[in-house]
C-alpha positions in Angstrom: 14.6 38.8 19.8 11.9 35.8 18.8 12.9 34.1 15.7 9.6 32.2 14.3 9.5 28.9 12.9 7.4 27.9 9.6 6.6 24.0 9.2 8.8 22.5 6.4 10.6 26.0 5.9 13.5 27.5 6.9 13.7 29.2 10.3 13.6 33.4 9.7 16.8 35.2 10.4 17.5 38.5 10.6 18.7 39.9 7.5 21.9 42.2 7.5 23.8 43.4 4.5 23.1 42.7 1.0 20.4 40.6 -0.8 23.0 38.0 -1.6 23.8 37.5 2.4 19.7 37.3 3.1 19.5 34.6 0.1 22.9 32.8 1.5 20.9 33.3 5.1 17.9 31.6 3.8 19.8 28.5 2.0 21.6 27.9 5.6 19.0 27.9 7.6 17.3 25.6 5.1 20.1 23.3 5.2 20.2 23.1 9.0 16.2 22.1 8.8 16.9 20.0 6.2 17.9 16.6 7.8 15.7 15.8 11.1 16.9 12.7 13.2 14.8 9.7 12.1 15.4 6.5 14.1 14.3 4.1 11.2 16.0 5.8 8.5 19.2 6.6 10.2 19.5 3.1 11.8 19.0 2.0 8.0 21.5 3.8 6.9 24.1 3.1 9.4 23.4 -0.7 9.2 23.8 -0.5 5.3 27.0 1.2 5.7 28.3 -1.5 8.1 27.1 -4.8 6.3 28.5 -2.5 3.1 32.1 -2.3 4.5 32.0 -5.9 5.8 30.8 -7.0 2.4 34.3 -5.0 1.2 36.3 -6.5 3.6 35.3 -10.1 3.2 34.3 -10.4 6.5 30.3 -11.2 5.7 28.7 -13.3 2.9 29.3 -12.7 -0.8 26.7 -10.4 -2.2 26.4 -12.7 -5.3 24.3 -10.0 -7.2 26.1 -7.3 -6.6 29.0 -8.9 -7.4 27.5 -10.2 -10.8 26.7 -6.4 -11.4 30.3 -5.4 -10.8 32.1 -8.3 -13.0 29.5 -7.7 -15.7 31.5 -4.0 -16.1 34.6 -6.2 -17.1 33.3 -9.0 -18.9 34.0 -10.0 -22.3 30.9 -12.0 -23.1 27.7 -10.3 -21.5 24.6 -12.6 -22.3 24.3 -16.4 -22.1 22.9 -18.5 -24.9 20.5 -19.7 -22.5 19.2 -18.3 -19.2 20.1 -21.2 -17.2 23.6 -21.0 -18.2 24.3 -18.0 -16.6 27.4 -17.3 -14.6 28.8 -14.5 -12.6 29.7 -11.8 -14.8 26.8 -12.5 -17.1 24.0 -10.2 -17.3 20.3 -10.8 -18.0 19.4 -7.2 -18.0 19.5 -4.7 -21.0 23.4 -3.0 -21.4 23.0 0.2 -19.2 23.7 -2.0 -16.0 26.9 -3.4 -17.5 27.9 0.1 -18.8 27.3 1.8 -15.6 29.7 -1.0 -14.0 32.1 -0.4 -16.4 32.2 3.3 -15.8 32.7 2.7 -12.1 35.4 0.2 -12.1 38.2 2.7 -11.2 36.4 3.4 -7.8 37.0 -0.4 -7.1 35.0 -3.3 -5.9 35.2 -2.0 -2.1 33.7 1.6 -2.5 31.6 -0.1 -4.9 29.6 -2.5 -2.9 29.4 0.4 0.4 27.3 2.1 -2.1 25.1 -0.1 -3.6 24.7 -1.6 -0.2 23.7 1.7 1.3 21.7 2.6 -1.3 19.9 -0.7 -0.8 19.4 -0.5 3.0 18.2 3.2 2.4 15.5 2.1 -0.3 14.5 -0.6 2.3 13.8 2.1 4.8 12.0 4.5 1.9 9.8 1.3 0.7 9.1 0.1 4.5 9.8 3.0 7.2 9.3 2.0 10.6 8.6 -1.4 9.6 12.0 -1.8 8.3 13.6 -3.6 11.4 10.7 -5.7 12.3 10.8 -7.0 8.6 14.7 -7.7 9.1 14.3 -9.4 12.1 11.5 -12.0 11.0 14.1 -13.2 8.5 17.1 -13.9 10.7 15.7 -17.2 12.2 16.1 -18.8 8.2 19.8 -17.7 8.1 20.6 -20.0 11.3 18.5 -22.8 9.8 15.2 -22.1 11.6 11.7 -21.7 10.1 10.6 -20.9 6.2 12.3 -19.2 4.1 10.2 -16.6 3.0 10.4 -14.1 5.7 13.6 -13.8 5.2 13.2 -12.5 1.5 12.9 -9.0 2.7 16.5 -9.3 4.1 18.1 -11.1 1.8 17.5 -8.9 -1.2 19.0 -6.1 0.8 22.2 -8.4 1.6 22.9 -10.2 -1.9 22.9 -6.4 -3.8 20.0 -7.1 -5.9 18.2 -4.3 -7.4 14.7 -5.6 -6.0 14.3 -2.5 -3.2 15.6 -0.4 -5.2 13.4 -0.8 -8.2 10.8 -1.3 -5.5 11.6 2.7 -3.9 11.3 3.9 -7.6 7.8 2.8 -8.5 6.9 5.0 -5.1 9.3 8.0 -6.5 8.0 7.5 -10.1 4.6 9.3 -9.5 6.7 12.4 -8.7 9.2 12.0 -11.2 8.3 10.2 -14.2 11.4 9.6 -16.1 12.3 7.3 -13.4 10.2 4.7 -15.2 13.1 4.5 -17.6 15.5 2.8 -15.1 13.1 0.0 -14.3 12.5 -0.6 -18.6 16.5 -1.0 -18.5 17.1 -3.1 -15.8 14.2 -5.8 -15.0 11.9 -4.2 -17.8 8.5 -5.7 -17.0 9.0 -3.4 -13.8 8.1 -0.5 -16.2 4.7 -1.9 -16.7 3.8 0.8 -14.1 4.2 3.9 -16.6 0.9 2.6 -18.6 -0.7 3.8 -15.5 -0.6 7.4 -17.0 -1.9 6.3 -20.1 -4.6 4.6 -18.6 -5.4 8.0 -16.8 -5.1 10.2 -19.4 -2.2 12.0 -18.1 -0.3 12.6 -21.2 2.4 14.9 -20.0 3.9 12.3 -17.1 3.8 9.6 -20.0 5.3 11.6 -22.4 8.4 12.5 -19.7 8.4 8.7 -18.8 8.7 7.9 -22.5 11.1 10.3 -24.0 13.7 9.8 -21.1 12.9 5.7 -21.9 14.2 6.9 -25.5 17.1 9.1 -24.3 18.7 6.3 -21.7 18.4 3.6 -24.7 19.7 5.9 -27.5 22.8 6.6 -25.3 23.3 3.3 -24.2 23.1 2.0 -28.0 25.8 4.4 -29.1 28.1 3.3 -26.5 27.8 -0.1 -27.2 25.5 -1.2 -30.1 26.8 -4.8 -30.1 25.8 -5.4 -26.4 22.3 -4.4 -27.6 22.2 -7.1 -30.4 23.5 -9.3 -28.1 20.6 -9.0 -25.4 17.9 -8.9 -28.0 19.1 -12.4 -29.1 19.3 -13.5 -25.2 15.7 -12.1 -25.1 14.5 -13.9 -28.2 16.1 -17.1 -27.5 14.2 -16.7 -23.7 11.5 -15.4 -24.2 9.0 -17.7 -22.8 11.2 -17.6 -19.6 11.2 -21.6 -19.4 14.5 -22.6 -18.4 15.5 -20.7 -15.4 19.1 -21.0 -13.1 16.8 -21.6 -10.0 13.2 -22.2 -9.7 11.0 -19.7 -10.4 7.5 -18.7 -8.7 5.0 -21.2 -10.2 2.7 -19.0 -11.5 3.9 -18.7 -15.5 4.8 -15.4 -16.7 2.0 -15.0 -18.9 -1.0 -15.5 -16.2 0.9 -12.9 -14.1 0.6 -10.1 -17.1 -2.7 -11.4 -18.2 -3.9 -10.4 -14.6 -1.4 -7.5 -13.8 -3.4 -5.5 -16.7 -7.2 -5.5 -15.3 -5.4 -4.7 -11.8 -3.7 -1.8 -13.3 -6.9 -0.4 -15.2 -8.7 -1.1 -12.2 -6.0 1.1 -10.1 -5.7 3.8 -12.7 -9.6 4.1 -13.3 -10.2 4.4 -9.4 -7.1 6.3 -8.5 -5.7 3.6 -6.4 -1.4 4.2 -7.0 -1.0 1.3 -4.4 -1.9 -1.1 -7.5 1.1 0.1 -9.4 4.0 -1.6 -7.2 1.7 -4.4 -7.2 1.6 -4.9 -10.9 5.5 -4.0 -11.1 6.4 -6.6 -8.6 3.9 -9.5 -10.1 5.0 -8.6 -13.5 8.8 -9.7 -12.9 10.1 -11.8 -15.8 12.7 -13.7 -13.2 10.0 -14.2 -10.0 12.5 -16.2 -7.7 10.1 -17.7 -5.1 8.1 -14.7 -3.1 10.3 -12.2 -5.1 7.7 -9.5 -5.5 7.3 -8.7 -1.5 9.4 -5.6 -1.8 7.4 -4.4 -4.5 4.4 -5.0 -2.3 6.1 -3.4 0.8 6.5 0.0 -1.6 2.5 -0.8 -2.4 1.7 -1.0 1.5 3.7 2.1 1.8 1.5 4.1 -0.7 -1.5 2.8 0.2 -0.8 4.5 3.4 0.1 7.6 2.1 -2.9 7.8 0.3 -5.2 7.5 3.2 -3.4 9.9 5.6 -3.2 12.4 2.6 -6.0 12.1 0.6 -8.8 11.3 2.7 -11.8 9.0 1.7 -13.0 11.9 -1.1 -10.3 13.2 -2.6 -9.2 12.1 -5.9 -5.2 13.5 -5.9 -2.7 10.9 -6.0 -0.2 10.9 -2.9 3.1 12.9 -3.1 5.4 10.6 -1.4 8.3 12.1 0.7 
């Protein structure tokens, strides 16, 4: 008996028994086809697990940013007075990151860092796809004291456990799930700038979903730890100029970057160029250390490539990334 296969659907299976059995057979068929081997993806996931285990065992360099997130979950004083006074355990983001860390404390540091590192490498792959390994390889010489630092940014952000790659991936996923902009706002704040894409285009339903999710997240967070929010707002007011960073930042001031990001986003939204959203999000980072916008610009490349392949030269539909 020949069993036909339909692309992107489960293989049809013979129907025996009750309708419940038929549905179960369909789900089993779908599950079998839900995970197809993909070299770059599977290799990045495996590498993320290996690096995470090595970090957990102390056999690899300490992921300083992830350690900061972890220690914020048990910190007594979450925010420094000024930006340059930040130490491990202090938080520069709004309280939800520390609150999530508090909830995760029972799983222990080893499990936490394996999860974070694996998720980071997965996000790296999601943004770069087949270019994941080349982008990692070009940065390896710098770790041995060879060549400039900039090419190492792609790998460095994955190794230190920073949220950069995850947030870059969210700028792609948010086109399908607008509520994800709430996660951008309660982490690196200005990366949520991309939410205005919907407003500029008059996509009010998606704009409302993103806004409602943000209000809900902030409301729950505030209800759990109102004092942390007051402390964060005080920290933000004291350091709103971003003029006293703990390490050197990108030489173009935040105000100039925001002023150039606005027309770029308007142009991108009005001409249906989704790739401008990750560009704007990375360019608008408050704590833009060196070339820290690069992961977001890799996400922009991914969207631009998806748009060229999926939309064609005359289509006005935004791409739907996988």
